[in-house]
BAGUBA-388155 format. One record per atom (N, C-alpha, C, O): x, y, z. Coordinates in steps of 0.2 Angstrom, whole numbers, plus 2048, in hexadecimal, padded with zeros to 3 digits. Layout:
BAGUBA-388155
XYZ
...
This chain:
BAGUBA-388155
FA099E551
FA099A54B
FA099D543
FA19A3541
F9F99853F
FA0999538
F9999C534
F9499D538
F9999D52E
F939A052C
F8D99B52C
F8F995529
F8799B52F
F8299652D
F7F995526
F7D999523
F8098F525
F7E98D51F
F7698C51E
F7298B523
F7498C518
F6C98C516
F6B986516
F6D982511
F6898251B
F6697C51C
F6097B519
F5C97F51B
F5E976515
F57975512
F5596F516
F57969515
F5097051B
F4E96B520
F4A96551C
F47966517
F4B95E520
F4795851C
F4095A51D
F3E95C522
F3D95A517
F3695B518
F32955516
F34950516
F2B956515
F26951515
F2794F50E
F2594950C
F28954509
F29951502
F2E94C502
F2D9474FF
F3494D505
F39948504
F37941506
F3993C504
F3294150B
F3193A50C
F2A93850A
F2893350D
F2693C506
F1F93A504
F1F9344FF
F1C92F500
F239344F9
F2392F4F4
F259284F8
F229234F7
F2A9284FC
F2C9224FF
F2891F504
F27919505
F25925508
F2092350E
F1A92050A
F1891B50C
F18924506
F11922502
F1291B501
F0D917502
F179184FF
F179114FC
F1790D502
F14907501
F1990F508
F1990A50E
F1490C512
F11907515
F12912513
F0E914519
F08917517
F02915518
F0991C513
F01920511
EFD91B50F
EF791B512
EFF91750A
EF9912506
EF690E50B
EF090D50A
EFA90C510
EF6908516
EF290C51A
EEC90A51B
EF491251C
EEF916520
EE991851D
EE3918520
EEA919517
EE491C514
EE391950C
EE691C507
EE091450A
EDE911505
EDE9154FF
EDF9134F9
EDA91B501
ED991F4FB
EDE9234F9
EDE9274F4
EE49234FC
EE99274FA
EED9234F5
EF29264F1
EEB91D4F4
EEF9184EE
EEB91A4E8
EE591A4E7
EEF91E4E3
EEC9204DE
EED91B4D8
EF39194D7
EE99184D3
EE89154CF
EED9184C9
EF29154C7
EEC91D4C7
EEF9214C0
EF59254C2
EF79294BD
EF89244C8
EFD9294CA
F039284C5
F039234C2
F0792D4C5
F0D92B4C1
F139264C5
F149264CB
F169214C1
F1B91D4C5
F209224C7
F229274C4
F2391F4CE
F299234D0
F2F91E4D1
F2E9194D4
F359214D0
F3B91D4D0
F3C91D4D6
F409214D9
F3A9174DA
F3C9184E3
F449184E4
F4791B4E8
F479144DF
F4F9134E0
F5191C4E0
F5491E4E5
F5091E4DB
F539264DA
F4F9294E1
F5392D4E4
F4A9284E2
F4892E4E7
F4B92C4EE
F4C9304F2
F4D9254EF
F509224F6
F589264F5
F5A9294FA
F5B9254EF
F629284EF
F6192F4F0
F659324F4
F5D9334ED
F5D93B4EE
F5B93C4F6
F5D9414F9
F579384F9
F56939501
F5D937505
F5F93B509
F60932503
F64931507
F6B935504
F6F936508
F6B9384FF
F7093E4FE
F6F944502
F73947505
F68946503
F6694B507
F6994950F
F6B94E512
F69943511
F68942518
F7094251A
F7294351F
F75941514
F7C940516
F7E947516
F83949519
F7B94C513
F7C953513
F7A95551A
F7D95A51D
F7595351C
F73955523
F78953529
F7995752E
F7A94C529
F7F94952D
F8594E52D
F8794F532
F87950528
F8E953527
F8D95A529
F9195D52B
F8695D529
F8596452D
F86963534
F88968538
F8495D537
F8595E53E
F8B95F541
F8B960547
F9195F53D
F9796153F
F9996853D
F9F96A53D
F9496C53A
F95973538
F9797853E
F94977543
F9B97D53D
F9C982541
F96986545
F9698954A
F91987541
F8C98B542
F87986547
F85980545
F8598854D
F80984551
F7A98354E
F7797E54F
F7798A54B
F71989548
F71984542
F6C980541
F7698453E
F7797F538
F7697853C
F73973539
F7B977541
F7A96F544
F7496E547
F71968546
F7097354A
F6A97154C
F64970547
F6096C547
F65974542
F5F97353C
F6196C539
F5C968538
F6796A538
F6A963536
F6695D53B
F63959539
F6895E541
F65959545
F5E959545
F5C953544
F5995E545
F5395F544
F5095B53E
F4C95653E
F5395C538
F52959531
F54951532
F5094D52F
F58950535
F5A948536
F5494553A
F52940538
F5394953F
F4D946544
F46946540
F43941542
F4494A53B
F3F949538
F3F944533
F3B940534
F4494352F
F4593D52B
F4593652E
F4393152C
F48936535
F4992F539
F4192E53C
F3F92853C
F3D93353E
F37932540
F3293053A
F2E92B53C
F33931535
F2F931530
F2F92B52A
F2B929526
F3692852C
F37923527
F3B91D52A
F3E91E530
F3C917528
F4191252A
F47912525
F4790F520
F4B914529
F52915525
F58910528
F5D91352A
F5690A52A
F5A90652D
F6290552B
F6790752E
F62903524
F6990151F
F6C908520
F71908524
F6990E51E
F6D91451E
F70916526
F76918526
F6C91552B
F6E917531
F73911533
F77913536
F7390A533
F78906534
F7F908531
F84909534
F7E90952A
F8590C526
F8891252B
F8E91252B
F8591652E
F8691C530
F8591E538
F8492353B
F8591753B
F82918541
F8991B546
F88920549
F8E919546
F9491D54A
F95924548
F9692854D
F94926542
F9492D53F
F8F932543
F91937545
F8992E543
F84931546
F8593254E
F83937551
F8792D550
F8892D557
F8D93155A
F8D93555F
F93932556
F97937557
F9593E556
F98943559
F90940551
F8E947551
F89947557
F8894D558
F8694355A
F8194455E
F84947564
F8394C567
F89941566
F8E94356C
F9194956D
F9294C572
F9394C567
F97951566
F91958567
F9295D56B
F8C957565
F8795C566
F8495D56C
F8296256E
F84956570
F81956576
F8695A57B
F8595F57F
F8C95757A
F9395B57F
F9396357E
F92967582
F93964577
F9796B576
F90971574
F91977574
F8A96E572
F86972570
F82976576
F8497557B
F7E97A574
F7A97E579
F7297B57A
F71976576
F6E97D57E
F6897A57F
F6497757A
F6297157A
F6397C575
F5F97956F
F6197456B
F5E96F56A
F6897456A
F6B96F566
F6C968569
F6C963566
F6E968572
F6E962574
F6695F575
F65959575
F61963575
F5B95F574
F5995C56E
F5595756D
F5C95F569
F5B95C562
F5F956561
F5D95155E
F64956564
F69950564
F6794B567
F68945565
F6494B56D
F61946572
F5C94356E
F5D93D56D
F5794756B
F51945567
F54941561
F5193C55F
F5994255E
F5D93F558
F5F93855C
F5C93255A
F62938560
F65931565
F5E92C565
F5E927563
F5992F567
F5392B569
F52928562
F51922562
F5092C55C
F4E92A556
F53924553
F5191F551
F59926555
F5F921552
F5E91B555
F5F916552
F5C91A55C
F5B91455E
F5591155D
F5490B55F
F5191555B
F4A912559
F4B90F551
F4790B550
F4E91154D
F5090F547
F54909547
F53904543
F5990854C
F5E90354C
F5A8FD54E
F5A8F754C
F568FF555
F528F8558
F588F655C
F5D8F955C
F568F0560
F5A8EE565
F5F8EA561
F5D8E855C
F668E9563
F6B8E5561
F728E8563
F728EC567
F788E5561
F7E8E6563
F808ED561
F838F1565
F7E8EE559
F808F6558
F7D8FB55D
F818FF560
F768FB55F
F738FF563
F76900569
F7890556C
F788FA56C
F7C8F9573
F838FE572
F84903576
F868FD56D
F8C90156C
F8B90856B
F8F90C56D
F8590B569
F82911569
F8291556F
F8491A570
F7D910575
F7C91257A
F8291257F
F82916584
F8690D57D
F8D90D581
F91914580
F94917585
F9091757A
F9491E57A
F9092357B
F9392857D
F8992357B
F8592957C
F8292A584
F8192F586
F81923587
F7E92258E
F82927593
F8092B597
F88926593
F8C92B599
F8B931597
F8993559C
F8B934592
F8A93B590
F8493D592
F83943594
F7F939590
F7793B592
F7793B599
F7393F59C
F7A93759D
F799385A5
F7D93D5A7
F7A9415AA
F8393F5A4
F859435A7
F8294B5A7
F839505AB
F7E94C5A1
F7A95259F
F749515A4
F739575A7
F7094D5A6
F6B94B5AA
F6D94D5B2
F699505B5
F7294B5B3
F7594E5BA
F799545BA
F7B9575C0
F7B9565B4
F7D95D5B4
F789645B7
F739655B4
F7A9675BD
F7596C5BF
F779735BC
F749785BE
F7C9735B7
F7F97A5B4
F7B9785AD
F7A97E5AA
F789725AA
F769725A4
F6F9755A4
F6D9765A9
F6C97659E
F6697959D
F609745A0
F6296E5A0
F5B9765A2
F569715A4
F5496E59E
F5496859E
F52971598
F5096E592
F54968590
F5196358E
F5B969590
F5F96458E
F5F95F593
F5D95A591
F60960599
F5F95A59D
F5995659D
F5995059E
F5395A59B
F4D95659A
F4D952594
F4B94C594
F5095558E
F50950588
F5594A589
F54944586
F5A94B58D
F5E94558E
F5C941592
F5F93B592
F58942598
F5693E59C
F4F939599
F4D93459B
F4D93D594
F4893958F
F4A93458B
F4892F58A
F50937588
F55933584
F5892C587
F57927585
F5A92E58D
F5E929591
F59923591
F5B91E58F
F53925594
F4E91F594
F4B91C58E
F4891758F
F4C91F58A
F4891B583
F4E918580
F4D91257D
F5391A580
F5A91757C
F5B910581
F5B90A57E
F5C911588
F5C90B58D
F5790658B
F5990058C
F5190858A
F4A903589
F4C900583
F4B8FA583
F4E90357E
F4F900578
F558FB577
F548F6575
F5C8FE57A
F618FA578
F648F557D
F688F057B
F638F6584
F678F2589
F648EC58B
F5E8EB58D
F688E658A
F678E058E
F6B8E0594
F6B8DA597
F6F8E4595
F738E459C
F6F8E75A2
F6E8ED5A2
F6E8E25A7
F6A8E35AB
F6D8E95B1
F698ED5B4
F738EA5B0
F788EE5B4
F768F55B1
F738F95B4
F778F65AB
F768FC5A8
F6E8FF5A9
F6D9055AA
F6A8FA5A8
F638FC5A9
F628FF5B0
F5F9055B0
F658FC5B6
F648FE5BC
F689045BD
F659095C0
F6E9055BB
F7290C5BC
F6E9115B8
F6E9175BA
F6B9105B2
F669165AF
F619175B3
F6091C5B5
F5E9135B6
F589135BA
F5A9185C1
F5691C5C4
F609175C2
F6391A5C9
F649215C7
F639255CB
F669235C0
F6892A5BF
F6192D5BE
F619335BF
F5B92A5BB
F5692E5BB
F5292E5C3
F4F9335C4
F5392A5C6
F5092A5CD
F5492F5D0
F509335D3
F5A9305D1
F5C9355D5
F5B93D5D1
F5D9425D4
F5993D5CC
F569425C9
F4F9445CB
F4D9495CD
F4993F5CA
F439415CC
F419405D2
F3C9435D3
F4493E5D7
F4393D5DD
F449445E2
F429455E8
F489475DF
F4A94F5E1
F429535E1
F419575E5
F3E9505DD
F379545DE
F339515E5
F2F9545E8
F3594A5E8
F3294A5EE
F3494E5F3
F3194F5F8
F3C9515F2
F3E9535F8
F3C95B5F8
F3F95E5FD
F3995E5F3
F389655F4
F339685FA
F2E9665FB
F3596D5FC
F32971601
F2A9715FF
F289735FA
F2696D606
F1F96E604
F1B974608
F1C97560E
F17977604
F1497C609
F0D97960A
F0C973609
F0897E60B
F0197B60E
EFD979607
EF8975607
F0097B600
EFD9795FB
EFF9725F8
EFD9705F3
F059705FA
F0796A5F7
F0F96C5F5
F1296F5F8
F109695F1
F179695ED
F179705E9
F139725E5
F1D9745EB
F1E97A5E8
F209785E1
F239735E0
F2097C5DC
F2397A5D4
F2997E5D4
F2A9845D6
F2D97A5D0
F3497D5D0
F3697D5C7
F3297A5C3
F3B9805C5
F3C9805BE
F3F97A5BD
F409795B7
F409755C1
F4296E5C0
F3E9695BE
F3F9645BC
F3696B5BF
F319675BE
F319625B8
F3095C5B8
F329675B3
F339635AC
F3895F5AB
F3895A5A7
F3F95F5AF
F439595AF
F409545B4
F4194E5B2
F3D9555B9
F3B9505BD
F3594C5B9
F359455B9
F3194F5B6
F2C94C5B2
F2E9475AD
F2C9415AD
F359495A9
F389455A4
F3B93F5A8
F3A9395A6
F3E9405AD
F4293B5B0
F3E9355B2
F3F9305B1
F389385B7
F329335BA
F2F92F5B3
F2E9295B4
F2E9325AD
F2B92E5A8
F319295A4
F309245A2
F3792C5A5
F3C9275A0
F3D9215A5
F3D91B5A3
F3E9225AC
F3E91C5B2
F399195B1
F3A9125B1
F3291A5B1
F2C9175B0
F2D9115AB
F2B90C5AC
F2F9145A5
F2F91159F
F3590A5A1
F3490559F
F3990C5A4
F409085A5
F3D9015A9
F3D8FB5A8
F399055AE
F378FF5B5
F328FA5B1
F328F45B3
F2E8FB5AA
F2A8F75A7
F2E8F15A5
F2C8EB5A5
F348F15A4
F3A8EB5A1
F3C8E85A7
F408E35A6
F3C8EB5AC
F408E85B2
F3E8E15B4
F398DF5B4
F438DD5B7
F408D75BA
F3C8D85C0
F3C8DE5C3
F388D25C2
F338D45C7
F358D65CD
F328DB5D0
F3B8D25D0
F3E8D35D7
F3F8DB5D6
F3D8DE5DB
F438DF5D1
F448E55D1
F3E8EA5D1
F3E8EF5D5
F398E85CD
F328EC5CD
F2F8EC5D4
F2B8F05D6
F318E65D9
F2D8E75DF
F318EB5E4
F2E8EE5E8
F378EC5E3
F3C8F05E8
F3A8F85E5
F398FC5E9
F3A8F95DF
F389005DD
F319025E0
F309075E2
F2C8FC5DF
F258FF5E0
F259015E9
F229055EC
F2A8FD5EC
F2A8FE5F3
F2D9045F5
F2B9085F9
F329055F2
F3590C5F2
F319125F1
F319175F5
F2D9125EC
F2A9195E9
F229195EA
F1F91E5EA
F1F9135EB
F189135EA
F159185F1
F1091C5F0
F189195F5
F1591D5FA
F189255FA
F169295FE
F1E9265F5
F2092C5F5
F1D9305EE
F1C9365EE
F1B92C5EA
F189305E4
F119335E5
F109385E1
F0D9315E9
F089355EB
F0893C5ED
F039405EC
F0E93E5EF
F0F9445F1
F0F9495EB
F0C94E5EC
F129475E5
F1294B5E0
F0C94C5DC
F0C94F5D7
F079495DE
EFF94A5DC
EFD9525DF
EF99555DB
F009545E4
F0095B5E6
F039605E2
F029655E3
F0895F5DE
F0C9635DB
F089685D7
F029675D4
F0B96E5D6
F079745D2
F079745CA
F049785C6
F0B96F5C8
F0C96E5C1
F079695C0
F069645C4
F0496A5BA
EFE9645B7
F0295E5B5
F019585B7
F079605B1
F0A9595AF
F0C9555B3
F0A94F5B3
F119595B8
F129535BE
F0D9505C1
F0E94A5C2
F079525C2
F0394F5C5
EFF9485C1
EFC9435C3
F0094B5BB
EFD9455B6
F029405B6
F0093A5B5
F099425B6
F0F93C5B5
F0F9385BC
F109325BC
F0E93D5C1
F0F9375C7
F079335C7
F0792D5CA
F029355C5
EFC9315C6
EFC92C5C1
EF99265C3
EFF92C5BB
EFF9275B6
F049225B8
F0491C5B8
F099265BB
F0F9205BD
F0D91B5C4
F109165C5
F0791E5C7
F0591B5CD
F029165CA
F039105CC
EFC9175C5
EF89125C2
EFD90D5BF
EFB9075BF
F0290F5BD
F089095BA
F0B9045BF
F0B8FE5BF
F0D9085C6
F109045CB
F0A8FF5CE
F0B8F95CF
F049015CE
EFF8FD5D1
EFD8F75CC
EFA8F25CE
EFE8F95C5
EFC8F35C1
F028EE5C2
F018E95C4
F088F05C2
F0E8ED5C2
F0E8E85C9
F0E8E25C9
F0D8EC5CF
F0C8E95D5
F078E35D6
F088DE5DA
F028E45D2
EFC8DF5D1
EFD8D85CE
EFB8D35CF
F018DB5C9
F048D55C3
F088D15C7
F078CB5C7
F0D8D35CB
F128CF5CF
F0F8CD5D5
F118C75D7
F0B8CF5D8
F068CD5DF
F008CE5DE
EFE8D45DC
EFC8C85DF
EF48C95DD
EF28CC5E3
EED8D05E3
EF58CB5E9
EF28CD5EF
EF58D45F3
EF58D65F8
EF78D75ED
EFB8DD5EE
EF78E25F2
EF18E35F1
EF98E55F8
EF58EA5FD
EF98F05FD
EFF8EF5FD
EF58F65FD
EF98FC5FF
EF68FF604
EF08FF604
EFA90160A
EF790260F
EF390960F
EED90A612
EF690E60B
EF191560C
EED916605
EEE91B602
EE9910604
EE59105FE
EDF915600
EDC9185FB
EDD916606
ED891B605
ED9922605
ED5926603
EDF924608
EE392B606
EE492C600
EE39325FF
EE69275FC
EE99275F4
EE29295F0
EE292E5EC
EDE9245F2
ED79255ED
ED392A5EF
ECE92B5EC
ED492D5F4
ED19345F6
ED493B5F1
ED193F5EE
EDB93A5F1
EDE93F5EE
EDE93D5E6
EDE9425E2
EDD9385E3
EDB9365DC
ED49395DB
ED493D5D6
ECF9375DF
EC993A5DF
EC89415DE
EC49445DA
ECC9445E2
ECC94C5E2
ECF94F5DC
ECD9545D9
ED494B5DA
ED894E5D3
ED194C5CD
ECF9515CA
ECE9465CD
ECB9445C8
EC49485C7
EC09475C2
EC294E5CD
EBC9515CD
EBE9575CE
EBA95A5D0
EC495A5CE
EC79605D0
EC49675CB
EC49675C4
EC196B5CF
EBD9715CC
EC09775CE
EBC97C5CE
EC79785D0
ECA97E5D3
ECA9845CD
ECC9845C7
EC79895D0
EC698E5CA
ECC9905C8
ECC9925C2
ED29925CC
ED99945CA
EDC9905C5
EE19925C2
EDA98A5C3
EDD9855BE
ED89875B7
ED29885B6
EDD9865B1
ED99875AB
ED49825AA
ED597C5AB
ECF9845A6
ECA97E5A4
ECC97859F
ECA97259F
ED397A59B
ED5974597
EDA96F59C
EDA96959B
EDD9725A2
EE196E5A6
EDC96A5AB
EDE9655AD
ED796D5AD
ED296A5B0
ECF9635AE
ECE95D5B0
ECE9655A7
ECB9605A2
ED09595A2
ECF9535A2
ED695B5A0
EDB95659F
EDC9525A5
EDC94C5A5
EDD9565AB
EDF9535B2
ED994E5B4
EDA9485B6
ED19505B4
ECD94C5B5
ECD9455B0
ECB9405B2
ECE9475A9
ECE9415A5
ED393C5A7
ED19365A8
EDA93E5A8
EDF93A5AB
EDE9375B2
EE09315B4
EDA93B5B7
EDB9365BC
ED39335BE
ED39315C4
ECF9345BB
ECA92F5BA
ECD9285B8
ECB9235BC
ED19285B2
ED49215B0
ED991E5B6
ED99185B8
EDC9235B9
EE19215BE
EDC91E5C5
EDD9185C7
ED89235C7
ED39205CC
ED19185CB
ED19135CF
ECE9175C5
ECC9105C3
ED190B5C4
ED09065C7
ED690C5C1
EDD9075C1
EDE9075CA
EDE9015CC
EDF90B5CE
EE090A5D4
EDB9065D8
EDC9015DC
ED59095D6
ECF9075DA
ECD8FF5D8
ECC8FA5DB
ECC9005D1
EC88FB5CD
ECC8F65C9
EC98F25C6
ED38F65C9
ED88F45C5
ED58F35BD
ED68EE5BA
ED38F95BB
ECF8F95B5
ED48FE5B0
ED89025B2
ED48FD5A9
ED89025A4
ED390159F
ED18FC59D
ED290959E
ECE90A598
ED2909590
ED690C58E
ECF90358D
ED4901587
ED3906582
ECE90A582
ED890657F
ED990C579
EDA908573
EDE903574
ED890A56C
EDA906567
EDE90B562
EDC911561
EE390955F
EE890E55A
EE890A554
EEB905553
EE590E54F
EE690B548
EEC90E545
EEE913546
EEE909540
EF390B53C
EF4907535
EF7902535
EF1909531
EF090552B
EEB90252B
EE590452E
EEC8FA529
EE68F552A
EE58F3531
EE08F0533
EEC8F4535
EEC8F053C
EE98F5541
EE88FB540
EE88F2546
EE68F454D
EE98F2553
EEA8EC554
EEA8F6557
EEE8F455E
EE98F7563
EE68FC563
EE98F2568
EE58F556F
EE98F5574
EED8F1575
EE98FC578
EED8FE57D
EE98FC583
EE5900586
EEA8F5586
EE58F458C
EE98F3592
EE88EF596
EEF8F8593
EF28F759A
EF78FE59A
EF9900595
EF890059F
EFB9065A2
F0390559F
F0590A59C
F0690059F
F0C8FE59E
F0D8FF596
F12901594
F088FC593
F078FD58A
F07904589
F0A907585
F0290858E
F0190F58B
F0691458D
F0691958A
F0C913592
F11915593
F1591558E
F1891A58C
F1791058C
F1C90F587
F19911580
F1D91457C
F1391057E
F11913578
F1091B578
F1291E573
F0F91E57E
F0F92657E
F1692757E
F1892C57A
F1C924582
F22926580
F23926578
F2492C576
F23922575
F2692156E
F2292756A
F2492A566
F1A92656C
F1792C568
F1A932568
F1A936564
F1D93356F
F2093A570
F2593C56C
F2694256A
F2993756A
F30938566
F2F93755F
F3293855A
F2993355E
F29932556
F23936552
F2193554C
F1F93A556
F1B93E555
F1693B550
F14935551
F1493E549
F1193B544
F13935540
F1093253C
F19933543
F1D92E53E
F1B927543
F1E922541
F17928549
F1792254C
F1291D549
F14917549
F0D91F546
F09919542
F0D91653C
F0B91053A
F1291A539
F17918534
F1B912538
F1A90C536
F1E91353C
F2390F541
F20909544
F23904545
F1A90A545
F16905548
F148FF542
F148F9544
F1490153C
F128FC536
F198FA534
F188F4531
F1F8FD534
F258FB531
F2C8FA535
F318F7533
F2B8FC53B
F318FB540
F318F6545
F2E8F654A
F368F1542
F368EB545
F378EA54D
F348E5550
F3A8F054F
F3A8F0556
F348F255A
F328EE55F
F328F7557
F2B8F855A
F268F455B
F228F355F
F268F0555
F208EA554
F218E5559
F1D8E155B
F288E455B
F298DE560
F288E1566
F258DE56B
F298E7568
F278EB56F
F1F8EA570
F1D8EA575
F1B8EB56B
F148EC56B
F118E3568
F0B8E2567
F168DF568
F128D9565
F0F8D9560
F098D6560
F108DC55B
F0B8DC555
F0F8D8550
F0B8D754B
F158D5550
F178CF54B
F1A8D3545
F1B8D9544
F1C8CE541
F1F8D153B
F1A8D7537
F148D7536
F1F8DB534
F1A8E1530
F158DE52B
F178D9528
F0F8E052A
F0B8DD526
F0C8E251F
F0C8E851F
F0E8DE51A
F108E0512
F0A8DF50E
F088DA50E
F098E650C
F028E6507
F078E8500
F0C8EC500
F048E44FB
F068E54F4
F018EA4F2
EFC8EC4F5
F028ED4EB
F008F24E7
EF98F04E5
EF48F44E4
EF88E94E5
EF08E64E2
EEC8E64E9
EE68E64E9
EEF8E54EE
EEB8E54F4
EE88EB4F7
EE38EC4FA
EED8F04F5
EEB8F74F7
EE58FA4F2
EE18FE4F4
EE68F74EB
EE18FA4E7
EDA8F74E9
ED58FA4E7
EDA8F04EC
ED48EE4ED
ED08F24F3
ECA8F24F3
ED68F44F7
ED28F84FE
ED08FF4FB
ECC9024FE
ED29024F5
ED09084F3
EC89094F3
EC49044F1
EC690F4F4
EC09104F4
EC09174EF
EC591B4EF
EBA9184EA
EBA91E4E7
EB89254EA
EB69254F0
EB99294E8
EB89304EB
EB19314ED
EB09334F2
EAC92F4E8
EA59304E8
EA392B4EE
E9E92D4F1
EA69254EF
EA49204F6
EA69244FB
EA2924500
EAC9274FB
EAD92A501
EAA930504
EA9932509
EA79334FD
EA2938500
E9C936503
E9993A507
E9A930500
E9392E502
E9492B508
E8F92B50C
E9992950B
E9B926512
E9B92B517
E9892B51C
E9F931514
EA0937519
E9993B519
E9893F51E
E9593B515
E8F93F515
E8A93B51B
E8693E51F
E8A934519
E8692F51E
E88930525
E8493052A
E8F931527
E9292F52C
E8F93752F
E8D938535
E9093D52C
E8E94352E
E87944530
E86947536
E8294152C
E7B94252E
E7A93E534
E76940539
E7E938535
E7E93453B
E7F937541
E7B936546
E8493A540
E8793E546
E83944548
E8294654E
E81948543
E7C94E545
E7594B549
E7394E54D
E72944546
E6C943548
E6E940550
E69942554
E7393E552
E7593B559
E7594155D
E72942562
E7994655B
E7A94D55F
E7494F561
E72950567
E7095055C
E6995355B
E6494F561
E61952564
E65949562
E62945566
E6594756D
E62949572
E6D94756E
E6E949574
E6C950577
E6B95157D
E6C955572
E6895C573
E6295B576
E6195E57B
E5E957573
E57957575
E5795557D
E54958581
E5A94F57E
E5B94B584
E5D951589
E5B95258F
E61955588
E6595A58C
E5F95F58E
E5E961594
E5A961588
E56967589
E5196358D
E4F967592
E4F95D58D
E4995A592
E4B95B598
E4795D59C
E5195A59B
E5495B5A2
E509625A5
E4D9625AA
E519675A1
E4D96D5A4
E519715AA
E4E9745AE
E589705A9
E5C9745B0
E5D97B5AD
E6197D5A9
E5997E5B0
E599865AE
E5B98A5B4
E589895B9
E6098E5B4
E619925BA
E609995B9
E6199D5BE
């Protein structure tokens, strides 16, 4: 290829001013400064768009490194800002660039392009324009997922992208089913692996199987009831075999998918009965109390935490509700379906998840949050607290936390378990 250009990546500074006006002020009232200099937002937006246009042009560069850097910079911008109008005007150009990079690029470039495709659909939301994007990229993504000669990382990224884009854009039930079949044909190979006395032997394809399983599970949450019943009958008795996999992430993915399947099964049929319940709960309980010395402490801790929740879901139909804060709003994650959806978008948006929950119409519709809450400068100013007040609050919280921990230490000391 040609000489790689010196690509200046999209940085936090590029988004700071614009994001501050929409996001940071919501999430932290103290970040709103009374006496800060006024900023020409229109000029800032024009400067940002000029940079992004340059990145789009660089996705066609001869140098693979330059193309990949441009893709990563666009990903950073799309995850940290809402750029609907900018993206709408250039959606076909972006789609062509992504298609070219996935088809002709190497592993890292394909992964970056697939990630950008996810964020492009998140920006666009559901609609005719997004469907056009998926019609172009869908066949390319399926081909890579099923291509045994492609790198595992590229196939993994394309499987995730395929699930997310289909979830966002498709209203065509036949397209939904064909996408699920593609993902099914990938992760069901994990069922067929040779089993030894210790369970499922791990292979280098495990990361691909995990991504395909999670993407398939996401799409299952939007399937009609009859299709959900079919899939549950097909997979519920096979998934427990993956709980014996050597790979921690596969065990967790299988466990959380089982919990979600049980949740969906009980929603569709109040009298749902699973024949091998005793054997399954025994497996789950063993994983929730696993103390194998050959496993790392961090892995054991993570596994026990997840499988305690999975066991409660299967045995007691219970879900530990979590609260997510973003700005002045709160969202409660109170089901495995909602958790799976939130975790998926959190994975691709990263630190931009809170901002998109506040401002992205599509995500707000998915989580039933209603229209975006708009706060003007006066409201933000009333929410502002002084630095001195914040200092007092933090000091009080620190003292209370110290006292609580001291009491816990005293109680532990009274037990008197000395060996």
